[in-house]
N, C-alpha and C positions, 0 to 999 in steps of 0.2 A: 333783360330780367323781367319775367312776367310776375305780376302780383295782383292781389285783390284790389279792386277799384271802389272807392267810396266817394260819393258826392251828393249834392242836392240837385234834383232835376224838377223843373216845373212841369205841370201837365202838358204845357206847350212843347216841351222837349220830348215828350213821349209820342206825340203825333207823328204818324208816318213810320214808326218803328214796327217791327214784326215780332210778335210774341207767340211762343209755343207753350201750351199747357200740357205737360206730360201725363201719362196714364196713372202715375202714382198719386196724382192730386185728386182730391175728392171733387165732386161737381159743385156748381154754384149754389150757395145756400143762404145768402143774405136775406133777412126778413124785413118787413116793412119798417120796423123801428130803427134798424141799423141804417137803412137807406135814408130815412127822414132825419136821423141824427146828423149824418154827413151833410145833407142839404141845408139843414138849419145852421150848422156850424159855419159853412161857407157864407151863407146869407147874412149871418150876424157878424161876421168878421169885418172889421173896419181898418183897412190898410191906410198907411200915412198918405200914399198917393196911388192913383190907379192909372197906370200906363204900362207900356210894354218893356220897360227897362227892368233891370234887376235891383234897382234901388228901392228902398222902402220896406215896410214890413210885409210878411207873408204868412199864410196858413200852412202848417206842415202835417202831412200824413205819415203813417207808420212805414217802416222799411219795405222796399220791393227788392227781393233777393233774386238775382238772375245769373245765368251763365251763358256766355256767348257760344253759339253752336252754328254749324254750317248745315243747311238743309235746303231742299227745293221747295218752291211755293206750290203746295198741292192743290191750290185753288185756281191755278192757271190752266187753261184748256190745252195749251201747247207746252211741250217740254221746255224747261228752263234750267239755267245753270244754278248751282248751289249759291245761296245768299246768306248774309249774316242774319241770324235770328237770335232771340233771347229766350232761353228756356226759363220759365218762371218757377222758381223753387219755393218761394213764399210770397204771398201778397196777391194771388190771382183773384181773390174775392174783391179786393179793392180795385184792382185793374179792370175787372169786368164791369163793376159799378161805374167807374170813370167812363168807360166806353158807352154804357147805357145813357149816362147823363148827356154826353156830347151828342150822341145819336138823337136823343129826344129833342134837344134844342135845335139841332140841324133840321129835323122834320117839322117842328111846330113853330119855330120862331125865325129861323135864319134865311128862309127863302132860297135864293140862288147863291148867297154868300155862305156856303157851308164850311164848317171847320173840318179839316182833314182828320180822318179817324185812324187810330192805330190798327194794325192787323192782329187779330187774335185767333189762333188755330188751336183746336182741342183734339188731343190724340184719341180720346174715347168716343167723341161725337164729332166726326169729321164735318158734318153739315152744320155744326154750331156756328161756324163762321157765317154761313148764309142766313141762319135763323136770326142771329143778332142784327144783321144788316136789314132784314126784312120787317122787323117789328114796327108797327104803326098803330095809331090810335083811331079806332072806329068811333067817330063822334056820335053816330046814330045809335049805336048799341052801347056806347060808353064802355068800350072794352078794348083790350089790346089784342091785336090779331097779327099773325105773320102774313106776309104778302103771298105765300103759297102754302101748300100742304106739307106738314112735317110729321114725322112719327112722334108720339107722345113720350117724352122722357121727363123724369122728375127735375132735371136741370132746366129744361125749357119752362116748366111750371114756375120755378123761382125767378127765371129771367123775365118772363111775362109779368109776374107779380111786381118785381122791382120796377119795371118800366111803367106799370100802372101807378105805382106809388109816386114815382117822379111826376107823372102827369097830374095826379090828384093834388100833390104838394104845390105844384106851380099854379093850379087853378085856385087854390086857397089863398094865395098871396094877395089877390085883389088888384085894384087899379093902380095902387102905389108901387107895385112890383116893377123894378127896373131890370128887365132881363139882360140888357146889355151890360149893366154893372155887374150882375151876378155872373154872367159868362166870362167877363174880363177877370174877375176875382178868381174864378174857377180855373181858367186857362193859364193866366199869367201870374196869379198871386198864390196859387196852391202848389206846393212842392211835395215830392216824395223823397225819402232817403234811399238813394240808389246804391245798392250794394251788389257789385259785380264780382262773383267769386271765380277763382281759377281751380277750385276743387275738382278733381277728376271724377268724383263720385257724387253727383248732385242728390242722389237718393239718400245718401248718408247725411247730407246737410238738411234735407227736408225732414228726415226722421228726427233729427235733433231739435229742429225748430217746431215741429208739429206733433209728432207722435209722443215725443218726450216732454212736450209742453214747456220747452225752454225757449223763451223769446230771445230775439236778438237784442242784447243789452247795450246800454250806453257804452259800457266798458269794451265790449267786443267791437263796436263801431269805432270807438276812439283808438283801439289798438291797431286797427287797419290804417288809421292816419299816422300813427307812430311808426308803422312798418313801411309806409310809402316812401320809396327812395327819393322822390322829388322833394320831400320835406327835410332832407339832410343837406348840409353844406359840405358834403364830401364827394369828391369826384372819383377817387380810387375805389374800384369795385370791391376789392378784398377788404379794405378798411371799412367800407360801407356795410358789408355783410357781417363783419365782426361787431360793429356797433349795434346793428340790428339784433344780433344774438345776445349781446350784453344787456340791452334794454329788455328783451324778451325774458331773459333769465331773471333779471331784477324784478320785473313785473310778476313772474310766477312766484318768486319768493315773498313778495308783498301779499299776493292773494293767498298763498299758503298760510302765512301768519294770521291773516284776517279770518281765515276759515276756522281757526282754533277758537272755540267758544269762550275759553277762559280769557283770551285777549279781546275778542269781539264784544262780549257782554260786559267787559270792564268799561268800554266806551259807549255802548249802545244798549237800548232796551231790546227785549225779545220781540219777535214778530217780523223781522226783516225778511221780505219774501223774494228778493232778487237772487238769482243763482250765483252771481259774482258779487264780491264785497268791496273790491277796489273802486267800484262806482262811488262809494261813500267819500273817498278822497277827491275824486273828480267833481263831485257835487259841491264840496267845500271850496275848491278852487274856483268853480263857476260862481258860487254864491258871493264870494269876496272879490271876484274879478281880479284874481292874482296875476293874470297875464296881461292886465291893463288893456283890454280890448276897448276901442274907442266907444264913446257913449252911444253914438248912433247905431253901431253894430250890436252893442250889448242890449239895446232896447228892442232889437229885431228878433232876438233868439226865442221869444215866446215864453210860455210857462208850462208846457205839457211835459209828458214823460221823457221826451227826447231833447229837452232844452239843453242839458249838459253836453250832449253830443254836438249840437249845433254851435254851442259856445266854442268848443275846440275846433270845429270845422271852420268857423269864421276866423279864428286865430291863425290856423295854418294856411289860410288863403289871404292873410293880410301881409303887408310889407314888413311888419315887425316880427314875423314868424321866426322862431328860433327853437328848434326841437330840443337842444340841450338845456336851455332855460326852462322850457316847459317840463321836461322830465325831472329836472332838479327841483322844481316846485312840488312835484308828486313825491319825490323821495324826502323832501324836507318835512312834509306833513307826516309821512310814515315814521321817519326817524324821531320826530317829536313824540308821537304816540308810543313808540318803542321805549324812549327814554322815560316817559311817565310810567309805563308799565313795569320797567325794570327797577325803578327807584322805590324803595320801600315806604318812603314818606309821601312822595307825590302820588303814587298809586292809590293810596288809601283816601287822601283828601279829594283828589280828582274823581275817583270812583263814587265817593259819597255825594259830591256836588252834582254829578250827572244824574244820580237817582232822583235828586230833588230839583230837577228842571233846568239846571245850568247847561247851556249848549256848548258843544265842542267849539263852535265858532268863537264864542265869548272867551272861553278858556285859552284858546290858541292866541287870540288877540292879547290877552293878559300876559301870556307867556312871552310873546314877541316884544311887548313893551317893558318887561321886567329887566332890571339891570343885571341880575344874576339869579341863580337858583334860590338863594336865601330870601330875596325880595319877593320871588314868586310864591314861595311857601308862606310867607307872611300874608300875602294877598289871599291865598287859598284859605288860611285860617280865619281871616276876617270874613270871608264869604260863608264859611261853615258857621262861624259865630252868629252871623245874621240869620241863618236858618234855625239855629237853636233858639234865638231870641223870638222867633215867630211862635214858638211853643209856649205853653203856660209858664208863669214866672218861675224863677230859680228855686222858690220855696216849694214848688210842685204841689200847691194846694188845689186839688181837682174837685170838680163837682161830684156830688154823690152818684149821679147817673153814670153807671159803668160803661155805657155806650161811648163815652168821651175818651176812653182809654187810648183810642187810636191817635189822639193828639200828641201822645208822648212817643210815638214811633220814631221820629227823627232823633230824639234824645237817646233812646235805647240803641238805635243803630250806631249813632256816633259813639256811644260808650264802648261798643264792641270794636269800632275802628280805632279809637284812641288807645284802648287797652293793648291792641296789637302793635300800634306805633310805639308805645312806651316800652313794650317788651323787646321789640326789635332794636330800639336805641340802646337799651341796656346790653343787649347781646353784641352790638357793634363795638362796645368798649372792652369786650373780652376777646383777646387775641386767639383763644382756643376755638372760637366758633367760626365756621366757614359759612358762606352764603346759603348753603343748602339747608341749614337748620332754621332759617328765618321763615316765619309764617305769614301768609298773605290771606286776607279775608276773601273768600270765594264769591265775588260779586255775581259770577255766572250762576251759581247755585241759588243764591238769594233771589235772583231775578226769575229763574226757571220755576222755582217752587213758590207756593203761596204762603207768605209770612205775615203774621199779625201780632198784635199785642195781647197777651193773655195774663190772667191773674196767677200769681205764685200760690198764695193762700186762696182757696176757693172763694168765689164771690157770694156763694150761698151761705145760709146760716150754718149748716152742717154741724149740728149739735151732737152728732153720733147717736141719735135716738131712733134711727130706722135700721132695719135688719141688714140692708146692703152695706151701709157705712160701718156698722158694727163689725160685720164679717171682714171687711177690708182692713179695718184698723187692727183686728186680732191677727190676721194673716201677716201684717207688717211687723208686729212685735213678737210673733211666735218664735222665730229662729234665735232671737237674742234673749229670750226669757229663761228663767230658771226652770228646772224639770217640773217642780210643783205647779208653777204657773202654766207650763205647757200642757200639763194634764187637764187643768181647768179649761183651757182654750179648746182642747179636744172635746171635753164634755159639752161645752157651749154648742158646738156644731152637731152634737148628737141629740140635743134637746128638741122636742117637738113643740113644746109650749112657749109662746111668746113671753109670757110672764116669767117663766123659769129662765129663759135666755137673757131677758133684761136684768134680772136680779144677779145672775152670774156675771154678766158683763160689767155691772157696777162694781162688783167685788174685785174683778180682775184689774179694772182701771185704777183702783186705789194704789196699786203697786207701781204705777207709772206716772211720769210727769203729766200734768193736766194741760189741756189746750188753753191758750189765752183767748180772751174775748176781744174780738176786733169789731170796732164800730164800722158801719157802712162807709163813713168818711175815710177811715184809716185804710180800708180795703181798696179804695179808689184813689190812692196816691201812687206815685211812681215807684216807691219802695216795694210795692207789691205787684209790679208789672215786669214782664220779661218777653222776649221775642220767641215765638214758637211757630212752626209750620202747621198748617191746618190739619194734616193727616195725623200728626202726633197729638194735637189738641183733641181731636175726635177720639183717639185711641184711649185716652184716660178720662175724658169727660170731666165730671165734677169730683175727681178723686182727691184724697188727702195728699198733703205734701209728700209724704213717704211713698205713696203710690205713684205720684208723678215722677218722683226721683228715680224709682225703679224703671219706669218707661224710658226716661231720658238716658239712663245708663245703657239700657238695651239698644236704644237708637244709636248712641255713640259707638257701640260695638258692632253696629250694622245688622242687628236682629230685632225682631219683635219679641220682647222679653216674655218669658214664661210667667204666667199668672197662676200661682199655686191655689189649690182649693182642698178642703177636707171632704173625704167621702163619708158615707154613713157608717162604714166599718172603721172609722177613726184613723184613716191613713191620709198623710199629706201627699197630694198628687200634683205633679207639675205637667202642664200641657207642653207639647212640643214647640220648640222655638222655630220661627220662620224668618226668612230674609226680610229686612226692613226695606220700605220703599225708598228711603234715603237715610244716610248715616251722618248728614251734616247737622251739627248742633252749634249755633253761634257760641263763641267762647264764653261770653258773659252769662249766657243761659246755663251753660254747663257749670260754671263756677257758682251760680246761685244755688243749684241743687247739690253741689258738693260742699256747701257752706263755706265757700272760699273767703267771703267778706266778713265772716264772724270772728270776733276777737277771741272767743273761746268756743269749743264744740258744744252745741246745745242738743236737745233731743232731736234725733233724726226724723222723727215723725211729724215735726211741726216747723213752720216758718215763724220765728218769734219777732216781736216788734223791737224790743230794746237791744237785742244782740244782733240778729240777722238783718232785719230790715234797715235799721239805723246804719249798720256797717256798709250795706249795699248802697244806700243813698249817699253816704259820705264818699264812696269811691266814684260815683257818678259825678258829683260836684268837683272832685279833684281832677277828673278827666276834662271837664269843661274849663276849669281854670288853666289847663295847659294851653288853651287857645290864646291866652294873653301873654304867653312866654315867647 
């Protein structure tokens, strides 16, 4: 049974191997900085011991993806039989640089005891093999020169430049530079992730890794370990194939679920850049050493991007290796996340805590230590309460400075969360309701969009003494006004004189409830705050409560609401509606503008203190008190 091979090879293991760089690869292009970074990393690396054994720590390079092929050695003068070569699908830039470093130290430091070089043949520049071997330092001209004449190619320019960079770097190290130590670390303590593919079409693999900019992920490398038959304790071929297919199918199901943003952004923040998301679970297993890798090996796996792969690699190469135990750990993490996601109470408390910095690792540890679900929920509530307690006191007395309103964001978000939890609990007690009617707060939308705390009643004075505010107020009351008042409103828009407009406005206002006077301190309490996304906030600016209400209703309907205006010929004109950027409105924000918390229905044009704001504040406090139950 032929399968992909994955292992760690030291640079020493590459010596003497034959590599072929196919024509679909671009030429060598590493710049000075890339070469220097590699040299500095090797030089700064401090292994636990420096010898020729595999024990101790080591420095790891990124993957070298190859495919074994049969071909003749085109560099021999006489005909020869086909030999084993490795077609380099990904990693030829690193491989060529490794060659240049070994070649440089052979020529400048090693005398007669030269290190064996790998063979590298390039399909597009057949004499690149000779060019690389002939590079030397001309001390007199302080330049890199090939030992004979070659045609000028851009590949050769970069190869010469890299060789020169190696020389300049070595010269800068000074008298304290121990070249033997450096070479030992480079040859024996530097490893590559060797990925030998059996794919019949290496160009397809190359396209995915390079043209598509999809790197070989930890998950893909780890999957090769899981699919390696030598890691199974099964001798029957048919049983082995079946188990491989089962694990592969379960793997795909986990990845498919994690690719759903509703599920993924419940657990994570936006901005995850890896193409596969199951890496997330492998990282957690590695972080907690769930496979109980011995301390010595665990300390050797390093801290770079491929740390997690090396963790699993070391595990599968240990005496304790058990693929069923390993896969069960993966499934256990996934099943835990799935249970949290599907539970209407756990989902909301876990999602809230993750937003405010609690790690998945800590929550999983709490889950594993809990006696049952009820005790876990109690722990979650205590953690949520701790987050609430970090906010200003329960009396919500804020500073006058409106810029501090963001401090109430955890409370406002929690108010939405607990409101939904309360509603779901009530529905659970009603046998008529099926699970499909239950509502879950869309954490994915909350994280994707930009949300902040905004004033319900405008934070400006807004005495309705400027033309724009007067026009807005009149448009809001027009449709509900008596015919006589509607005629006066139309007259207002027809007046050219500001004095006439002000006089008519004062006359119209006498027929309606007058706005309350809010002090700056009152406007900067939580009873006047709600959650809004930035696009909606920009759309209504410093509007009256009724204007904001109209925009919120439109957003909830999925449209940018039509804003009416009066024309000079006294017609009420509505602009065309357009699709809203987003139609998600947090439930408590919607309820604020629907006057949901008010004991009686007050004037829809205003957010009142004694009726609306007090009722809203009372509901927030009641939700917080639920954490103690």
